[in-house]
C-alpha positions as CSV (number, residue, x, y, z in Angstrom):
1,M,-30.4,103.2,63.7
2,K,-28.6,100.9,66.1
3,Y,-30.4,98.8,68.7
4,R,-29.9,97.9,72.3
5,I,-32.4,95.4,73.6
6,F,-32.9,94.4,77.2
7,T,-34.5,91.2,78.5
8,Y,-34.7,88.9,81.5
9,S,-36.9,86.2,80.1
10,G,-35.8,86.3,76.5
11,D,-39.0,87.4,74.9
12,A,-37.4,89.9,72.6
13,L,-34.4,87.7,71.5
14,P,-36.2,86.7,68.3
15,I,-36.6,90.4,67.5
16,A,-32.9,91.1,68.2
17,H,-32.0,88.2,65.9
18,K,-34.2,89.5,63.1
19,L,-32.7,93.0,63.3
20,Q,-29.2,91.5,63.1
21,Q,-30.2,89.5,60.0
22,E,-31.5,92.8,58.5
23,G,-27.9,94.2,58.9
24,C,-28.6,96.3,62.0
25,E,-26.1,96.6,64.9
26,V,-27.7,94.9,67.8
27,V,-26.5,94.2,71.4
28,V,-28.7,92.4,73.9
29,G,-28.5,93.2,77.6
30,M,-29.3,90.1,79.6
31,V,-30.5,90.6,83.1
32,H,-28.7,88.1,85.4
33,D,-30.1,88.9,88.8
34,K,-33.8,88.2,89.3
35,A,-33.9,90.9,92.1
36,A,-33.3,93.5,89.3
37,I,-36.9,92.9,88.0
38,H,-38.5,93.1,91.4
39,S,-40.1,96.1,93.1
40,A,-39.4,96.9,96.7
41,K,-43.1,97.5,97.0
42,E,-43.8,93.9,96.4
43,E,-43.7,91.0,98.8
44,E,-40.7,88.7,99.3
45,L,-39.1,87.5,96.0
46,R,-38.9,83.9,95.1
47,P,-35.3,83.0,94.2
48,E,-34.4,81.7,90.8
49,N,-33.4,78.1,90.6
50,A,-29.7,77.8,89.6
51,E,-30.4,75.3,86.8
52,A,-33.3,77.5,85.5
53,K,-30.9,80.5,85.5
54,R,-28.2,78.6,83.6
55,R,-30.7,77.7,80.9
56,R,-32.3,81.1,80.7
57,L,-28.9,82.8,80.2
58,A,-28.0,80.3,77.5
59,L,-30.8,81.4,75.2
60,F,-29.5,82.5,71.8
61,D,-25.9,81.7,72.7
62,G,-23.9,81.9,69.4
63,L,-26.8,83.8,67.7
64,V,-26.7,87.4,69.0
65,E,-24.2,89.4,71.0
66,K,-25.2,89.4,74.6
67,R,-23.8,91.2,77.6
68,P,-24.9,91.5,81.3
69,A,-27.5,94.3,81.3
70,N,-25.8,96.3,84.1
71,L,-22.6,96.4,82.1
72,L,-24.4,97.4,78.9
73,I,-26.1,100.3,80.8
74,E,-22.7,101.6,81.9
75,E,-21.3,101.4,78.4
76,M,-24.3,103.3,77.0
77,R,-23.9,106.2,79.4
78,G,-20.7,106.9,77.4
79,Y,-22.2,106.9,73.9
80,E,-21.4,110.1,72.1
81,H,-24.5,110.0,69.9
82,P,-27.3,108.4,71.9
83,E,-29.8,109.7,69.4
84,D,-28.6,107.1,66.9
85,Y,-29.9,104.3,69.1
86,F,-33.2,102.7,69.8
87,V,-33.5,101.0,73.2
88,F,-36.1,98.3,73.6
89,F,-37.2,96.9,77.0
90,D,-39.3,93.8,76.3
91,R,-41.2,93.8,79.6
92,N,-42.3,96.5,82.0
93,H,-40.5,94.6,84.9
94,L,-37.2,96.1,83.4
95,F,-38.0,99.5,84.9
96,Q,-34.8,99.5,87.0
97,F,-32.8,99.6,83.8
98,S,-35.1,101.8,81.9
99,D,-35.0,104.5,84.7
100,Q,-31.2,104.7,84.2
101,L,-31.6,105.7,80.5
102,A,-34.9,107.6,80.5
103,E,-33.4,111.0,80.8
104,M,-30.8,110.5,78.0
105,P,-31.8,111.2,74.3
106,F,-32.1,107.6,73.3
107,H,-35.1,106.6,71.2
108,G,-37.1,103.7,72.5
109,N,-39.6,102.6,75.2
110,F,-39.1,103.4,78.8
111,P,-41.4,101.4,81.2
112,T,-41.7,102.7,84.7
113,E,-42.1,101.0,88.1
114,A,-45.6,102.4,88.1
115,D,-46.4,100.7,84.8
116,Y,-45.1,97.4,86.3
117,L,-47.1,97.7,89.5
118,F,-50.2,98.8,87.7
119,E,-50.3,95.6,85.7
120,R,-49.8,93.5,88.7
121,N,-52.2,95.3,91.0
122,R,-55.5,94.0,89.7
123,D,-57.5,96.0,92.1
124,Q,-55.9,99.2,90.9
125,A,-56.6,98.2,87.3
126,K,-60.3,97.5,88.0
127,Q,-60.6,100.8,89.8
128,L,-59.3,102.6,86.7
129,V,-62.0,100.8,84.7
130,R,-64.8,101.8,87.1
131,E,-63.7,105.4,87.0
132,H,-62.8,105.9,83.3
133,Y,-64.4,103.1,81.2
134,P,-68.2,103.9,81.2
135,R,-68.9,101.1,78.7
136,L,-67.2,98.3,80.5
137,H,-68.3,96.1,83.4
138,V,-65.9,94.7,86.0
139,P,-66.1,91.0,86.8
140,D,-66.5,90.1,90.5
141,V,-63.1,89.3,92.2
142,K,-62.2,87.5,95.4
143,P,-58.6,88.1,96.5
144,F,-56.8,85.6,98.7
145,N,-53.4,85.6,100.5
146,D,-53.3,81.9,101.2
147,V,-54.6,78.6,99.8
148,P,-56.6,77.3,102.8
149,E,-58.8,80.3,102.8
150,A,-59.6,79.8,99.1
151,L,-60.2,76.1,99.5
152,E,-62.9,76.8,102.1
153,F,-64.6,79.4,99.8
154,L,-64.6,77.0,96.9
155,K,-66.4,74.3,98.8
156,S,-69.7,76.2,98.7
157,T,-69.5,78.5,95.6
158,E,-72.2,78.4,93.0
159,Q,-70.3,80.6,90.5
160,L,-67.7,79.8,87.8
161,W,-64.2,81.3,88.6
162,V,-60.8,81.8,86.9
163,L,-57.7,81.4,89.1
164,K,-55.1,84.1,88.5
165,G,-51.8,84.5,90.3
166,Q,-50.2,87.9,91.1
167,D,-46.8,86.6,89.9
168,D,-45.8,86.0,86.3
169,S,-44.4,82.6,87.3
170,V,-47.9,81.4,88.4
171,K,-50.1,80.5,85.4
172,T,-53.7,81.5,85.0
173,F,-56.0,78.5,85.3
174,V,-59.4,78.4,83.5
175,P,-61.7,75.4,84.3
176,D,-62.8,73.5,81.2
177,V,-66.3,72.6,82.5
178,D,-69.5,74.6,82.9
179,D,-70.7,73.0,86.1
180,P,-69.7,75.3,89.1
181,K,-69.0,72.4,91.5
182,L,-66.8,70.5,89.0
183,A,-65.1,73.7,88.0
184,A,-64.4,74.5,91.7
185,R,-62.9,71.0,92.2
186,Q,-60.5,71.6,89.3
187,I,-59.3,74.9,90.9
188,I,-59.0,73.2,94.3
189,E,-56.7,70.5,92.8
190,T,-54.6,73.2,91.0
191,L,-54.2,75.1,94.3
192,K,-53.2,72.0,96.2
193,E,-50.7,71.0,93.6
194,N,-49.1,74.5,93.5
195,T,-49.7,75.7,97.1
196,A,-46.2,77.2,97.6
197,A,-46.3,79.2,94.4
198,Y,-49.8,80.6,95.0
199,D,-49.1,81.3,98.7
200,C,-46.0,83.2,97.8
201,S,-47.5,85.4,95.1
202,G,-51.0,85.8,96.3
203,F,-53.9,85.2,93.9
204,I,-57.5,86.0,93.0
205,L,-60.5,84.2,91.9
206,E,-62.2,86.2,89.1
207,E,-65.7,85.7,87.8
208,L,-65.6,83.6,84.6
209,I,-67.6,85.0,81.7
210,N,-68.3,81.8,79.8
211,P,-68.4,81.6,76.9
212,A,-66.7,85.0,76.4
213,I,-66.1,86.7,73.1
214,E,-62.6,88.0,73.7
215,I,-61.3,90.9,71.5
216,T,-58.1,92.8,72.4
217,P,-57.5,96.3,70.9
218,E,-54.0,97.8,71.3
219,K,-53.1,101.4,70.8
220,I,-49.5,102.5,70.0
221,Y,-48.1,105.9,70.8
222,Y,-44.8,107.7,70.5
223,D,-44.1,110.7,72.7
224,G,-47.8,110.8,73.5
225,V,-48.8,110.9,69.8
226,P,-51.2,108.2,68.8
227,L,-49.9,106.3,65.8
228,A,-52.0,103.1,65.2
229,V,-54.6,100.8,66.6
230,V,-54.5,97.1,66.0
231,L,-57.1,94.5,66.8
232,E,-56.1,91.0,68.1
233,F,-58.0,87.8,68.3
234,E,-56.0,85.2,70.4
235,N,-56.5,81.6,71.2
236,K,-54.7,80.8,74.5
237,P,-55.6,77.2,75.3
238,F,-53.3,74.3,74.3
239,G,-55.9,72.3,72.5
240,S,-58.0,72.7,69.4
241,G,-61.5,74.0,70.1
242,N,-60.0,76.1,73.0
243,I,-59.8,73.2,75.5
244,S,-57.1,72.1,78.0
245,I,-54.4,74.2,79.8
246,Q,-53.5,77.8,78.9
247,T,-50.4,78.8,76.9
248,G,-49.2,82.3,76.4
249,C,-50.8,82.4,73.0
250,S,-51.4,79.3,70.8
251,Q,-52.7,81.2,67.8
252,N,-53.6,84.8,66.9
253,L,-54.9,87.0,64.2
254,L,-54.1,90.7,64.1
255,F,-54.7,93.7,61.9
256,P,-54.7,97.5,62.0
257,I,-58.0,99.3,62.1
258,A,-59.3,102.8,61.4
259,K,-59.1,105.1,64.4
260,G,-62.7,106.0,64.0
261,D,-64.0,102.5,64.5
262,K,-66.6,102.1,67.3
263,I,-64.4,99.7,69.4
264,N,-61.8,102.5,70.0
265,A,-64.2,104.6,72.0
266,I,-64.9,101.6,74.2
267,A,-61.3,100.5,74.7
268,F,-59.5,103.8,74.8
269,P,-61.3,106.5,76.8
270,P,-59.5,109.9,77.2
271,V,-57.6,108.7,80.2
272,V,-55.5,106.4,77.9
273,D,-54.3,109.4,75.9
274,A,-53.5,111.2,79.1
275,M,-51.4,108.3,80.4
276,A,-49.5,108.1,77.0
277,K,-48.6,111.8,77.2
278,Q,-46.9,111.1,80.6
279,H,-44.5,108.7,78.9
280,R,-41.6,109.5,76.7
281,G,-41.0,107.4,73.6
282,L,-42.9,104.2,72.6
283,F,-46.0,103.5,74.7
284,Y,-48.3,100.5,74.3
285,W,-51.7,100.1,75.9
286,D,-54.2,97.3,75.4
287,A,-57.2,96.0,77.3
288,S,-58.9,92.7,76.6
289,L,-62.6,93.0,76.2
290,L,-64.8,90.0,77.2
291,V,-68.3,90.1,75.7
292,D,-71.0,88.0,77.3
293,K,-73.1,86.9,74.4
294,R,-76.1,86.2,76.6
295,T,-76.4,89.7,77.9
296,G,-74.3,91.8,75.4
297,K,-72.4,93.2,78.4
298,I,-68.7,94.0,77.8
299,Y,-66.4,93.1,80.6
300,F,-62.8,94.2,81.3
301,G,-60.3,91.4,81.1
302,E,-56.8,92.7,81.8
303,F,-54.3,95.3,80.7
304,C,-50.8,95.2,79.2
305,S,-49.5,98.3,80.9
306,N,-46.9,99.9,78.6
307,R,-45.5,96.6,77.3
308,P,-46.2,94.6,74.2
309,G,-47.8,91.2,74.3
310,Y,-46.1,88.0,73.1
311,N,-46.5,86.6,70.6
312,S,-48.7,89.4,69.3
313,L,-45.7,91.7,68.8
314,F,-44.2,89.2,66.4
315,T,-47.5,89.2,64.5
316,E,-47.4,93.0,64.4
317,L,-43.9,93.0,63.1
318,A,-44.7,90.4,60.4
319,Q,-47.0,93.0,58.7
320,C,-44.1,95.3,58.1
321,S,-41.4,95.1,55.4
322,S,-38.8,94.7,58.2
323,V,-38.4,94.9,61.9
324,H,-36.3,98.0,61.4
325,H,-39.2,99.6,59.4
326,Y,-41.5,99.1,62.4
327,F,-39.3,100.9,64.9
328,S,-38.0,103.6,62.5
329,S,-41.5,104.5,61.4
330,I,-42.6,104.8,65.1
331,V,-39.6,107.1,65.8
332,R,-40.8,109.3,62.9
333,K,-44.2,109.3,64.5
334,E,-45.7,107.4,61.6
335,S,-47.8,104.3,61.7
336,P,-45.7,101.3,60.7
337,F,-48.8,99.5,59.3
338,K,-50.8,99.8,56.1
339,L,-54.6,99.4,56.4
340,G,-55.6,96.3,54.4
341,T,-53.0,93.9,55.8
342,V,-53.7,91.0,58.1
343,A,-51.2,88.8,60.0
344,T,-51.5,85.5,61.9
345,S,-49.2,83.4,64.1
346,V,-49.1,80.0,65.6
347,L,-47.0,78.8,68.6
348,L,-44.7,75.8,68.2
349,L,-44.3,73.9,71.4
350,N,-42.0,71.2,72.7
351,P,-44.1,69.2,75.2
352,A,-41.5,66.5,75.8
353,T,-39.7,66.5,79.2
354,D,-36.6,64.8,80.5
355,E,-37.6,61.6,82.4
356,E,-35.0,62.2,85.2
357,T,-35.4,66.0,85.8
358,G,-38.9,66.7,84.6
359,R,-37.6,69.7,82.7
360,T,-38.1,70.6,79.1
361,A,-35.6,68.6,77.1
362,E,-32.4,70.4,76.0
363,G,-29.9,69.8,73.2
364,L,-32.4,68.6,70.7
365,R,-31.9,69.7,67.1
366,V,-34.1,72.4,65.5
367,D,-34.1,72.7,61.8
368,Y,-36.0,74.5,59.0
369,K,-35.9,75.3,55.3
370,P,-34.2,78.6,54.5
371,E,-37.2,80.0,52.7
372,I,-39.3,80.1,55.9
373,E,-36.8,82.1,57.9
374,Q,-38.6,85.5,57.4
375,N,-41.7,84.0,59.1
376,L,-39.9,82.1,61.8
377,W,-39.4,83.6,65.3
378,L,-37.4,81.1,67.3
379,W,-37.3,81.2,71.1
380,D,-35.8,78.2,72.9
381,V,-32.6,77.9,70.9
382,R,-28.8,78.3,71.0
383,R,-26.1,77.5,68.4
384,E,-24.1,74.4,68.8
385,G,-21.5,74.1,66.1
386,N,-23.2,74.4,62.8
387,R,-26.7,73.6,64.1
388,L,-29.4,74.9,66.4
389,V,-30.5,73.0,69.5
390,T,-33.0,73.6,72.2
391,V,-32.0,75.2,75.5
392,G,-34.8,73.7,77.6
393,D,-35.7,77.0,79.2
394,D,-39.4,76.2,78.6
395,W,-41.6,74.5,76.1
396,N,-42.0,77.5,73.8
397,L,-39.9,76.6,70.8
398,G,-40.9,79.5,68.6
399,V,-43.6,81.2,66.6
400,I,-44.4,81.1,62.9
401,S,-46.2,84.0,61.3
402,G,-48.1,84.6,58.0
403,T,-49.3,87.8,56.3
404,G,-51.5,88.7,53.4
405,D,-54.4,90.9,52.2
406,S,-57.0,88.3,53.4
407,I,-57.4,85.9,56.2
408,D,-57.0,82.9,53.8
409,Q,-53.8,84.3,52.4
410,A,-52.2,84.9,55.8
411,V,-53.2,81.5,57.3
412,N,-52.2,79.6,54.2
413,S,-48.7,81.3,54.1
414,M,-48.3,80.6,57.8
415,Y,-49.1,76.9,57.6
416,K,-47.0,76.5,54.5
417,S,-44.1,77.8,56.6
418,V,-45.0,75.4,59.4
419,D,-44.5,72.6,56.8
420,G,-40.9,73.8,56.4
421,F,-40.1,73.5,60.1
422,S,-38.5,70.4,61.6
423,F,-38.5,69.3,65.2
424,A,-39.3,65.8,66.4
425,G,-42.3,66.0,68.6
426,A,-43.3,69.6,68.0
427,Y,-46.9,70.4,68.7
428,Y,-49.1,73.2,67.3
429,R,-52.7,73.9,66.7
430,P,-53.7,73.0,63.1
431,K,-55.0,75.0,60.2
432,S,-58.4,73.4,60.4
433,D,-58.8,74.7,63.9
434,F,-57.6,78.2,63.0
435,L,-60.3,78.5,60.3
436,S,-63.0,76.7,62.3
437,L,-66.6,77.9,62.8
438,D,-67.5,74.9,64.9
439,Y,-67.1,76.3,68.4
440,P,-68.3,79.7,69.7
441,T,-65.0,81.1,70.8
442,S,-63.1,80.4,67.5
443,I,-61.2,83.3,66.0
444,L,-63.5,83.5,63.0
445,N,-66.7,83.4,65.1
446,R,-65.3,86.2,67.3
447,I,-64.5,88.3,64.2
448,N,-68.0,87.7,62.9
449,Y,-69.5,88.8,66.3
450,G,-67.6,92.1,66.3
451,L,-68.8,92.7,62.7
452,E,-72.4,92.0,63.6
453,K,-72.2,94.4,66.5
454,K,-70.5,97.0,64.2
455,L,-67.6,97.3,66.6
456,Y,-65.2,97.6,63.6
457,Q,-64.9,97.1,59.9
458,L,-62.5,94.7,58.2
459,P,-60.0,96.8,56.1
460,F,-58.9,93.8,54.1
461,N,-60.3,91.2,51.8
462,V,-62.0,88.4,53.8
463,R,-62.1,85.5,51.3
464,V,-63.0,82.8,53.8
465,A,-66.0,81.0,52.3
466,D,-68.1,80.7,55.5
467,I,-67.3,84.1,57.2
468,K,-69.7,86.9,56.3
469,K,-70.3,90.4,57.5
């Protein structure tokens, strides 16, 4: 099977590179124009900075074959055997390109404009939960169109809130204090420092469930047929102990579970199967579940509407014998996973910035031992001569994964690979933090909580001395 992979932000470039290393034919369609990932139903688009665009389009230069996405679409319309190709759109904001191929007999995933808008419209998502998820509660939400209105509200609030933008370029901000007044002041400062971004996209304040036990089940379908369910435990904050600013995903642990486990009935009511049947090809659905330990209530967090998460997709792929095995199994309507495996990943960050521009530093050497290549998913790189250097697109250098038939084995193999990675100034959360039981939201404590509540069973050997069913 041959692969055509489409991306704007570069999320799937590590996957394209892996497929190429496996001997598959791969061409990447890079979206050049930001307007091509925008819906006419949204408010005015913020233009892309010229320097940011230059760096973004330089990702994986010299590593994979890249073409402008619109030109690749035109070429694909002339393919004599489209059934020999798998098309992968790495985000649901690529619906304008997906729509042009959806009626042709390509294999792949085909996100729609409705998928994209559904994920962005938080009110619509919460209404779906109210109507179809009888076991879930919906956190209180306050929507705002401009910063001054929110600042006035925060002056007198007695609740804890999370700040969430309606635009991917605006980060979620979670206060790191438990006092409502101090937390409100943190949000106020964040809004003041980023007024233009929040005013442009719109934003909400969502009730903070603290401390929340977050568990994210994901269900994978092909042509409406359910193939697998995986369970993910993710640490998003930058610092050990889940403190400081949010990253996309600092660490995660993921494994397939049996379809009969209790958590599936909570996370995937019949409406999810119905939505999957309305989509051709590969369809992803996940919903983060936030459990309030004080009350036992389970709250809805947020959806990934027909798109994979990152870096959870890399962790999924790591459990398979190859990336090609993952996609080819799905096309055959078979689960790509084997019960009894577990995978982990850790994010590698480059926190250094250029003193003059304030941007992530570019042109710095990235190196690693050849034996860790299978577990390494590089992101912010390009080839320069015979070496790899940073692009400076953002601070996400890459991801390192580990697999095994126990948590210990997966974590140990992952951090052994970390030891084989070389980049001056790289930051990552350490092994001791991954295996910690010293704070309530640690990955192992969350796994324990789900086991105690009989939400699922672990289909693999545990072998972590302090974690018990």
